C-alpha positions as CSV (number, residue, x, y, z in Angstrom):
1,X,-14.5,12.7,-5.3
2,X,-11.8,10.7,-3.7
3,X,-11.4,7.0,-4.2
4,X,-9.5,4.7,-1.9
5,X,-8.8,1.9,-4.3
6,X,-6.5,-0.3,-2.1
7,X,-5.2,-0.5,1.4
8,X,-2.8,-2.5,3.6
9,X,-2.0,-2.7,7.3
10,X,1.6,-2.6,8.5
11,X,2.1,-5.3,11.2
12,X,2.8,-3.8,14.6
13,X,5.9,-5.9,15.0
14,X,7.6,-3.7,12.4
15,X,6.8,-0.4,14.0
16,X,8.2,1.5,17.1
17,X,7.7,4.8,18.8
18,X,9.8,6.9,16.4
19,X,9.0,4.9,13.3
20,X,8.1,7.9,11.1
21,X,11.0,10.3,10.4
22,X,11.1,13.6,8.6
23,X,14.1,14.3,6.4
24,X,14.3,17.1,3.8
25,X,17.4,17.1,1.7
26,X,18.5,20.1,-0.2
27,X,21.7,20.5,-2.2
28,X,23.7,23.4,-0.9
29,X,24.1,26.1,-3.5
30,X,27.7,26.5,-4.8
31,X,28.5,30.2,-4.9
32,X,31.3,29.6,-7.4
33,X,28.7,28.7,-10.1
34,X,26.8,32.0,-9.7
35,X,27.9,34.7,-12.2
36,X,25.9,38.0,-11.7
37,X,27.0,41.5,-12.5
38,X,27.3,43.8,-9.6
39,X,24.6,46.2,-10.7
40,X,22.0,43.4,-10.8
41,X,23.1,42.2,-7.4
42,X,22.7,45.6,-5.9
43,X,19.2,45.9,-7.4
44,X,18.2,42.6,-5.8
45,X,19.5,43.7,-2.5
46,X,17.4,46.9,-2.6
47,X,14.3,44.9,-3.4
48,X,15.1,42.3,-0.7
49,X,15.6,45.0,1.9
50,X,12.5,47.0,0.9
51,X,10.1,44.0,1.1
52,X,12.0,42.0,3.8
53,X,12.0,39.0,1.4
54,X,14.6,37.1,3.5
55,X,11.9,36.7,6.2
56,X,8.8,36.5,4.0
57,X,8.1,32.8,4.7
58,X,9.3,32.7,8.3
59,X,6.9,32.0,11.1
60,X,6.4,35.0,13.4
61,X,7.3,34.7,17.1
62,X,6.6,37.0,20.1
63,X,8.5,40.3,19.7
64,X,7.7,40.6,16.0
65,X,10.9,38.7,15.1
66,X,11.4,35.7,12.9
67,X,13.8,33.0,13.9
68,X,15.6,30.0,12.3
69,X,17.4,27.9,14.9
70,X,20.4,25.9,13.7
71,X,21.5,23.4,16.2
72,X,23.7,20.3,16.4
73,X,21.8,17.0,16.8
74,X,21.2,15.8,20.3
75,X,20.5,12.1,20.1
76,X,19.3,11.9,23.7
77,X,16.4,14.4,23.2
78,X,14.5,12.1,20.8
79,X,13.9,15.1,18.5
80,X,13.6,14.8,14.7
81,X,15.5,17.1,12.4
82,X,15.3,18.4,8.8
83,X,18.5,17.8,6.9
84,X,19.4,20.9,4.8
85,X,22.6,19.6,3.1
86,X,23.8,16.1,2.1
87,X,27.5,17.1,2.3
88,X,27.6,19.3,5.3
89,X,24.6,18.4,7.3
90,X,23.1,21.5,9.0
91,X,20.2,20.5,11.2
92,X,17.1,22.5,12.1
93,X,14.8,21.5,14.9
94,X,11.4,20.4,13.7
95,X,8.3,21.6,15.5
96,X,8.0,19.4,18.6
97,X,4.2,19.2,18.2
98,X,4.6,17.6,14.8
99,X,7.2,15.2,16.1
100,X,4.9,14.2,19.0
101,X,1.8,13.7,16.8
102,X,3.4,10.9,14.8
103,X,4.9,9.0,17.6
104,X,3.4,5.5,17.9
105,X,2.4,3.6,21.0
106,X,1.3,0.0,21.5
107,X,-2.3,0.8,20.6
108,X,-1.5,2.4,17.3
109,X,-1.9,0.7,14.0
110,X,-0.6,2.0,10.6
111,X,-2.9,1.8,7.6
112,X,-1.6,2.5,4.1
113,X,-4.1,3.6,1.5
114,X,-4.0,4.2,-2.3
115,X,-6.0,7.4,-2.8
116,X,-7.0,9.2,-6.0
117,X,-8.8,12.5,-6.3
118,X,-9.7,14.8,-9.1
119,X,-6.3,16.5,-9.2
120,X,-3.8,14.1,-7.7
121,X,-3.1,10.6,-6.6
122,X,-1.3,9.6,-3.4
123,X,-0.3,6.9,-0.9
124,X,-1.9,8.0,2.4
125,X,-0.7,6.9,5.8
126,X,-3.2,6.7,8.7
127,X,-2.7,6.0,12.4
128,X,-5.5,4.3,14.1
129,X,-5.6,4.0,17.9
130,X,-7.4,0.9,19.0
131,X,-7.8,2.1,22.6
132,X,-9.9,5.2,21.9
133,X,-10.9,4.4,18.2
134,X,-9.1,7.5,16.9
135,X,-8.1,7.8,13.3
136,X,-5.6,10.4,12.1
137,X,-3.8,11.1,8.9
138,X,0.0,11.0,9.3
139,X,1.3,11.9,5.9
140,X,1.0,11.3,2.1
141,X,3.3,10.5,-0.8
142,X,2.2,12.0,-4.1
143,X,2.4,9.6,-7.0
144,X,1.9,10.1,-10.7
145,X,-1.0,7.8,-11.5
146,X,-4.1,6.1,-10.0
147,X,-3.1,3.5,-7.5
148,X,-4.4,0.0,-8.3
149,X,-2.6,-2.1,-5.7
150,X,-0.3,-1.7,-2.6
151,X,1.9,-4.4,-1.1
152,X,3.9,-4.2,2.1
153,X,7.5,-5.3,1.9
154,X,8.3,-5.4,5.7
155,X,11.7,-7.0,6.0
156,X,13.9,-6.6,2.9
157,X,17.5,-6.7,4.1
158,X,19.1,-3.2,4.4
159,X,15.8,-1.4,4.2
160,X,13.2,-0.1,6.5
161,X,9.7,-1.4,5.9
162,X,8.7,-0.6,2.3
163,X,5.4,-0.2,0.4
164,X,5.2,-1.1,-3.3
165,X,2.6,0.6,-5.5
166,X,1.1,-0.6,-8.8
167,X,-0.6,2.0,-10.9
168,X,-1.7,2.6,-14.5
169,X,1.9,3.1,-15.3
170,X,3.9,0.1,-16.4
171,X,6.6,0.3,-13.6
172,X,6.4,-0.5,-9.9
173,X,7.6,2.1,-7.4
174,X,8.7,1.0,-3.9
175,X,8.8,3.6,-1.1
176,X,10.4,3.8,2.3
177,X,7.4,4.0,4.7
178,X,9.4,5.8,7.5
179,X,10.5,8.9,5.5
180,X,7.5,11.2,5.4
181,X,9.2,13.8,3.1
182,X,10.7,11.5,0.6
183,X,10.1,12.6,-2.9
184,X,11.5,9.6,-4.8
185,X,11.0,5.8,-4.4
186,X,13.9,3.8,-3.1
187,X,13.4,1.1,-5.8
188,X,11.7,1.1,-9.2
189,X,11.0,-2.1,-11.0
190,X,10.7,-1.8,-14.8
191,X,10.1,1.4,-16.8
192,X,13.6,2.6,-16.8
193,X,17.2,1.5,-16.9
194,X,18.3,-2.0,-17.6
195,X,15.0,-3.5,-16.4
196,X,12.8,-1.5,-18.9
197,X,12.7,-4.2,-21.5
198,X,12.0,-6.9,-18.9
199,X,9.2,-5.1,-17.2
200,X,5.5,-4.8,-17.9
201,X,4.1,-3.0,-20.9
202,X,0.8,-1.9,-19.3
203,X,-0.8,-1.2,-15.9
204,X,0.4,-3.1,-12.9
205,X,-2.8,-4.5,-11.2
206,X,-1.6,-6.9,-8.5
207,X,1.4,-7.5,-6.3
208,X,2.6,-10.1,-3.8
209,X,5.7,-10.1,-1.7
210,X,6.8,-13.7,-0.8
211,X,6.3,-14.5,2.9
212,X,9.2,-17.0,2.6
213,X,11.9,-15.1,0.6
214,X,11.7,-11.4,1.3
215,X,13.4,-10.2,-1.9
216,X,10.9,-11.9,-4.2
217,X,8.0,-9.9,-5.5
218,X,5.3,-11.1,-8.0
219,X,3.4,-8.7,-10.2
220,X,0.5,-9.1,-12.6
221,X,-0.4,-6.7,-15.4
222,X,-2.9,-5.6,-18.0
223,X,-0.4,-6.8,-20.5
224,X,-1.5,-10.4,-19.6
225,X,1.8,-11.4,-18.0
226,X,3.0,-12.4,-14.5
227,X,6.5,-11.5,-13.4
228,X,8.7,-12.5,-10.5
229,X,11.2,-9.9,-9.4
230,X,14.4,-9.9,-7.4
231,X,14.1,-6.8,-5.3
232,X,17.8,-6.7,-4.4
233,X,18.7,-6.4,-8.1
234,X,15.5,-4.8,-9.4
235,X,15.4,-7.4,-12.1
236,X,12.9,-9.9,-13.5
237,X,13.7,-13.5,-12.6
238,X,10.8,-15.2,-14.4
239,X,8.0,-14.2,-16.7
240,X,4.8,-16.2,-17.2
241,X,2.5,-15.8,-20.2
242,X,-0.2,-18.4,-19.5
243,X,-3.0,-15.9,-19.3
244,X,-4.8,-14.3,-22.3
245,X,-6.3,-11.3,-20.6
246,X,-5.6,-8.8,-17.7
247,X,-3.9,-10.5,-14.7
248,X,-5.9,-9.5,-11.6
249,X,-4.4,-11.7,-8.9
250,X,-1.0,-12.9,-7.8
251,X,-0.6,-14.5,-4.4
252,X,2.4,-16.5,-3.1
253,X,1.3,-19.5,-1.1
254,X,1.8,-19.1,2.6
255,X,2.7,-22.8,2.9
256,X,4.9,-23.5,-0.1
257,X,7.6,-21.1,-1.2
258,X,7.6,-22.3,-4.8
259,X,3.8,-21.9,-5.5
260,X,2.2,-18.7,-6.9
261,X,-1.5,-18.3,-7.4
262,X,-2.6,-16.2,-10.4
263,X,-6.0,-15.3,-11.8
264,X,-7.1,-13.3,-14.8
265,X,-10.0,-11.7,-16.7
266,X,-9.7,-14.7,-19.0
267,X,-11.9,-16.5,-16.4
268,X,-9.1,-18.8,-15.2
269,X,-7.0,-19.2,-12.1
270,X,-3.7,-21.0,-12.2
271,X,-0.9,-22.3,-10.0
272,X,2.7,-21.5,-11.1
273,X,5.9,-23.2,-9.9
274,X,8.4,-20.4,-9.8
275,X,11.3,-23.0,-9.7
276,X,10.3,-24.4,-13.1
277,X,8.8,-21.2,-14.5
278,X,5.7,-22.9,-15.7
279,X,2.0,-23.1,-14.9
280,X,1.0,-26.6,-13.5
281,X,-2.7,-26.2,-12.7
282,X,-5.5,-24.2,-14.3
283,X,-9.1,-23.7,-13.0
284,X,-12.0,-22.5,-15.1
285,X,-14.0,-19.8,-13.4
286,X,-17.6,-18.8,-14.0
287,X,-16.9,-15.1,-14.4
288,X,-14.0,-12.6,-14.5
289,X,-12.0,-12.7,-11.3
290,X,-11.9,-9.7,-8.9
291,X,-9.8,-11.2,-6.1
292,X,-8.5,-14.5,-4.8
293,X,-6.9,-15.7,-1.6
294,X,-5.5,-18.9,-0.2
295,X,-7.6,-21.0,2.3
296,X,-5.2,-23.5,3.8
297,X,-2.5,-25.2,1.8
298,X,-4.8,-26.7,-0.9
299,X,-7.9,-24.5,-1.3
300,X,-8.5,-21.0,-2.7
301,X,-11.5,-18.6,-2.4
302,X,-12.3,-16.4,-5.4
303,X,-14.5,-13.4,-5.7
304,X,-15.9,-12.5,-9.1
305,X,-17.3,-9.8,-11.3
306,X,-20.8,-11.2,-11.2
307,X,-20.9,-10.8,-7.4
308,X,-20.3,-14.5,-6.6
309,X,-17.8,-16.0,-4.3
310,X,-16.5,-19.6,-4.6
311,X,-14.1,-22.0,-3.0
312,X,-12.0,-24.4,-5.1
313,X,-9.8,-27.5,-4.2
314,X,-6.7,-26.9,-6.3
315,X,-5.7,-30.6,-6.1
316,X,-8.9,-31.9,-7.6
317,X,-9.6,-28.7,-9.6
318,X,-13.2,-28.8,-8.3
319,X,-15.5,-26.2,-7.0
320,X,-16.6,-26.9,-3.4
321,X,-19.3,-24.2,-3.0
322,X,-20.5,-21.0,-4.6
323,X,-22.7,-18.2,-3.3
324,X,-24.1,-15.0,-4.7
325,X,-22.7,-12.5,-2.3
326,X,-23.3,-9.1,-4.0
327,X,-25.6,-7.7,-6.6
328,X,-22.7,-6.1,-8.3
329,X,-19.0,-7.1,-8.6
330,X,-17.5,-8.6,-5.4
331,X,-14.3,-6.6,-5.4
332,X,-12.5,-8.2,-2.5
333,X,-12.6,-11.1,0.0
334,X,-10.7,-11.8,3.2
335,X,-10.6,-14.7,5.6
336,X,-10.1,-14.6,9.4
337,X,-10.1,-18.2,10.7
338,X,-13.6,-19.5,9.9
339,X,-15.0,-16.0,9.1
340,X,-15.2,-14.7,5.6
341,X,-15.6,-10.9,4.8
342,X,-16.5,-9.6,1.4
343,X,-17.2,-6.2,-0.1
344,X,-18.6,-5.1,-3.4
345,X,-19.4,-2.3,-5.8
346,X,-23.0,-2.3,-4.3
347,X,-21.5,-0.4,-1.3
348,X,-22.1,-3.3,1.1
349,X,-19.8,-5.3,3.3
350,X,-20.9,-8.9,4.3
351,X,-19.7,-11.3,6.9
352,X,-20.1,-15.1,6.6
353,X,-19.3,-18.1,8.8
354,X,-17.5,-20.9,7.0
355,X,-18.4,-24.5,7.5
356,X,-20.9,-27.0,6.2
357,X,-21.8,-27.2,2.6
358,X,-22.0,-23.4,2.1
359,X,-21.1,-20.2,4.1
360,X,-23.7,-18.8,6.5
361,X,-24.3,-15.1,6.4
362,X,-23.9,-13.4,9.8
363,X,-24.2,-9.7,8.8
364,X,-24.6,-7.3,6.0
365,X,-23.9,-3.6,6.2
366,X,-24.0,-0.6,3.9
367,X,-20.9,1.3,4.8
368,X,-22.1,4.6,3.1
369,X,-18.8,4.9,1.4
370,X,-19.9,4.4,-2.2
371,X,-18.6,1.5,-4.2
372,X,-16.2,-0.6,-2.1
373,X,-12.9,-1.7,-3.8
374,X,-10.9,-3.4,-1.0
375,X,-11.1,-5.1,2.3
376,X,-8.1,-5.9,4.5
377,X,-8.0,-7.3,8.1
378,X,-5.6,-6.0,10.7
379,X,-2.9,-8.6,11.4
380,X,-2.8,-7.6,15.0
381,X,-6.5,-7.3,15.8
382,X,-8.4,-10.4,14.9
383,X,-11.7,-9.0,13.7
384,X,-10.8,-5.4,12.8
385,X,-11.4,-4.8,9.1
386,X,-10.5,-1.9,6.9
387,X,-12.5,-1.0,3.7
388,X,-11.7,1.3,0.9
389,X,-14.3,3.2,-1.0
390,X,-14.9,6.9,-1.3
391,X,-13.3,7.0,2.2
392,X,-11.6,4.7,4.6
393,X,-14.0,2.7,6.8
394,X,-13.0,0.6,9.8
395,X,-15.4,-2.1,11.1
396,X,-14.7,-4.1,14.2
397,X,-16.7,-7.3,13.6
398,X,-17.0,-7.9,17.3
399,X,-19.5,-5.1,17.5
400,X,-22.0,-7.3,15.6
401,X,-24.6,-8.5,18.0
402,X,-23.7,-11.9,19.3
403,X,-20.8,-12.2,16.9
404,X,-18.6,-14.3,19.1
405,X,-21.5,-16.7,19.9
406,X,-22.3,-17.2,16.3
407,X,-18.8,-18.0,15.2
């Protein structure tokens, strides 16, 4: 059984037609390092000739011949190429059909999912076309452990758009989203090198890239700590130790570059000032937190393990309302203007209108995708929501009967 535990949308403003590239780098073999006696070499030649091993993996073409075309790059054709050597780049034309299939147009949206199956874990890239509602898999990056959280890093200087992954490992890997054959992350935070002692000591459960300062990333861990990283240096800038249990939420304020929201299984949410490296405000919650988001500059909405959702005023540290949204844990919550969308381990997605003393439920839907772990709205399509469960589910809220009239 597959589990899509987390997902993110890449804003359309960061994509373009030839966004996804395919590069395979192979170190060219140095013949001077090979020391084989002539007899063994002759035996290999006999076996190679007998079984035609040189062409064993080659695709057949008409005429019963196998071809491998080596060609100089033609920048005007728009073709993509495999790089065979870092030093002396020999280029082989990639299949035109593969190149064409991953070209993006104005109706395409890129969805990035953390996926885990019985045998492997991966970051999967999907292309969804809003014009004809087509969803296709573009490519996958194999990772070493179950993905717990993904975060888009769209505009770090000197990099293409990146995606950061937190897993059951203590380090954070950050990948180039454009390179579909890349085997290694471009940045690793913690777990190795000079940053090892500064990094987390347990699973990384939440991430947040600052919308104000692109090189700042916050992370929360099962080691009870929150860390703020400088991505350019791959080093920890600040560590916070105000929580006493697993940190489940870190979210930079969209309105104040210095404020960071954190929340933990210790049933508290807190505001941290990253300039002073301290926690200024703490809210007591009724249950273990599952997710939390900002609502304006001064309020937050929190979903909890007991299935409830609540809004708090962080200035007065008071709860404004609370509802029982799900029979099981409410794993994720999202806001789109005055609409709130939740999902839970009860397999249901629910839509509420905000306003008045409490939210008003507009719709409830069993998505038939098993327990739901994540909901995320498209930044370019106001009411298009993605849900992660046993599979990826997309729900356009405007298909709800009289939706626009009700909101």
